[in-house]
C-alpha positions in Angstrom: 32.2 46.4 24.6 31.7 43.2 24.5 33.6 41.2 27.9 36.6 40.0 25.5 37.4 43.5 24.5 36.9 44.8 28.2 39.8 41.8 28.9 41.9 43.2 26.0 41.6 47.0 27.2 42.4 45.9 30.6 45.3 43.9 30.0 46.4 46.7 28.1 46.2 48.9 31.5 47.4 46.3 33.7 50.6 46.2 31.4 51.1 50.3 31.6 50.7 49.5 35.3 53.4 47.0 35.6 55.6 49.5 34.0 54.7 52.2 36.1 54.9 50.8 39.5 57.1 48.0 38.9 59.6 49.6 36.1 58.4 46.6 34.0 59.4 43.9 36.9 55.9 42.0 36.8 57.5 39.5 40.0 57.8 43.4 42.2 54.3 44.2 40.6 52.7 41.2 41.9 53.7 41.5 45.4 52.5 44.9 45.7 48.7 43.1 44.7 49.4 40.3 47.5 50.8 37.4 45.2 54.3 35.3 46.0 55.2 36.4 42.9 54.5 37.2 39.2 52.4 34.0 37.9 48.6 35.5 38.4 49.8 38.7 37.1 51.5 36.9 34.2 48.4 34.6 33.5 46.5 38.0 33.2 48.5 40.0 30.9 48.9 36.4 28.7 45.2 36.1 28.8 45.2 32.9 30.5 43.2 34.7 33.6 41.0 37.3 33.4 41.1 40.5 35.2 38.1 40.8 37.1 36.4 43.9 38.8 38.0 43.0 41.7 41.5 42.7 40.6 41.2 46.4 39.1 39.5 47.7 42.2 42.9 46.2 43.8 45.0 48.0 41.9 42.9 51.2 41.6 43.3 51.1 45.6 47.2 51.4 45.2 49.0 54.6 45.7 48.7 57.5 42.3 46.3 54.6 40.6 43.2 55.9 41.1 40.9 55.5 38.2 43.3 53.9 36.1 40.8 51.3 34.2 39.1 54.3 32.9 42.1 56.1 31.6 42.3 55.2 27.6 44.4 51.8 26.8 47.1 51.3 24.7 45.8 51.0 21.3 44.3 47.6 20.8 45.2 45.2 17.8 44.0 46.6 14.1 42.5 49.8 16.2 44.1 53.1 14.7 45.9 55.5 17.1 44.9 59.4 17.7 48.9 59.1 18.4 49.9 59.6 14.8 48.1 61.7 12.0 48.2 59.0 8.8 46.9 61.9 6.0 49.9 63.9 7.3 53.8 63.6 6.6 56.2 62.0 4.3 55.1 59.7 2.1 57.6 57.2 3.6 58.4 56.0 7.3 62.2 55.2 7.7 62.8 52.6 10.0 66.3 51.6 10.7 67.2 47.8 11.9 68.1 48.1 16.0 69.0 45.4 18.4 67.4 44.8 21.9 68.9 43.8 24.7 66.1 42.4 27.2 66.3 40.9 30.7 64.5 37.5 31.7 61.1 37.9 33.6 60.9 42.1 32.8 58.4 43.7 30.3 60.4 46.5 28.7 63.8 46.6 26.6 66.7 48.8 25.8 67.4 49.6 22.4 70.5 49.4 20.9 72.2 50.7 17.1 72.9 47.7 14.6 76.2 48.5 13.5 74.8 46.4 10.1 73.5 49.4 8.1 74.0 47.3 4.2 70.6 47.5 3.8 69.7 50.4 6.0 66.9 52.2 6.4 64.0 50.1 5.5 61.1 52.3 3.8 57.7 51.9 4.6 54.7 53.8 2.9 52.3 55.7 4.7 49.1 54.5 3.1 50.9 50.4 4.2 51.5 51.9 7.4 47.4 53.5 7.4 45.4 50.6 6.0 47.1 48.1 8.8 46.8 50.5 11.8 50.5 50.4 12.6 51.8 54.0 14.6 54.9 54.0 13.2 56.6 55.2 16.8 55.6 51.6 17.8 57.7 50.0 15.3 60.8 48.4 15.5 63.0 46.6 12.7 65.6 43.7 13.8 67.6 41.3 12.1 67.0 37.8 11.8 70.3 36.2 13.9 69.7 32.2 14.2 67.8 29.7 11.6 65.0 28.8 13.7 62.6 30.6 11.9 63.6 28.7 8.3 62.0 29.1 5.9 60.1 32.0 6.7 62.7 33.7 7.8 66.8 33.6 7.3 69.0 34.6 8.6 69.9 37.9 8.0 66.3 39.1 6.6 64.8 42.4 8.7 61.8 42.1 10.0 59.1 44.7 11.7 57.4 44.1 15.2 54.7 46.2 16.2 55.3 46.2 20.1 51.7 47.2 20.4 50.8 44.0 19.7 51.6 42.0 22.5 48.5 39.5 22.6 49.8 36.3 21.7 47.1 35.0 19.1 47.7 31.6 17.4 49.3 30.8 14.1 51.3 34.5 14.3 55.1 35.2 15.0 56.2 37.2 18.2 59.1 38.1 19.3 59.2 37.0 22.7 61.5 37.8 25.7 62.5 34.2 27.0 64.5 34.0 29.8 66.0 37.3 29.2 66.8 36.3 24.9 64.9 37.7 22.4 63.5 34.7 20.2 61.4 34.8 17.3 58.6 32.0 17.1 55.0 31.0 15.8 52.5 31.0 18.6 50.5 27.3 18.8 47.8 27.6 21.1 48.0 23.7 22.4 45.9 23.5 25.9 48.3 26.4 26.7 50.8 29.1 24.6 53.8 27.5 23.0 56.8 29.0 20.7 57.4 26.6 17.6 60.1 27.3 15.2 59.1 27.0 11.7 62.6 24.8 10.7 61.6 21.3 10.1 64.3 19.7 12.2 62.2 20.0 15.2 65.1 17.9 17.2 67.2 20.6 16.8 64.8 23.4 17.5 62.0 22.2 20.1 58.8 23.8 20.5 59.0 25.9 24.3 55.9 26.9 26.7 55.3 30.3 27.2 54.2 29.9 30.6 55.3 32.1 33.7 56.8 35.4 34.1 60.1 34.3 31.8 58.2 34.6 28.6 57.4 37.7 27.6 55.8 39.1 24.5 57.5 42.0 22.4 55.6 42.4 19.9 53.7 40.8 16.7 55.8 40.5 13.2 54.5 42.7 10.8 56.8 42.8 7.9 59.7 41.1 6.6 62.5 41.9 3.6 65.0 39.4 2.8 66.0 37.9 -0.8 64.9 34.4 -0.6 61.9 33.5 -2.6 
């Protein structure tokens, strides 16, 4: 693997470590490593700081973490996973819209039912999933609740996120835990990461800096269902 692939693999294992040792609390995990908070850990998770060999050794010296970075990481973007057999099972995968409850600064979320089942379930063909290497168990369907992403996403539209894709990518649309709110925005790289609305009224929907422990990627938007053309 080249250095970028190594770092991507390490970020996946680091995210798993934060969930394992600190229940998703980045600040608590940072303190386990001897930092005052979670700023450095958040920078590593977002790809703004490299995960060094020294950091790897430090984490693997924690109780129960021996050899942690030698284990298979969470599947990277566009890599098929052995956890799902794309050649078997039903022709279509049913995905029902849900709601997410998030807390500021924490990795992870609580999945709640969406009472509006007017257009449920969403049907995704297994060949469509296979071509894009999406593992069904990692997909979530959500409903647009605000107008910040118009005309790309309108209120009431249903969109799908891949929760395995949390590494920010310039120009892509992500669902973000932003200070305890699920925010859907396009990612912009401009001396740092920014959350940008597609809505033309940028005064009403100003861009927001995605930095620190209160901007947590949940997943990349990979599909939408809407009525506006």
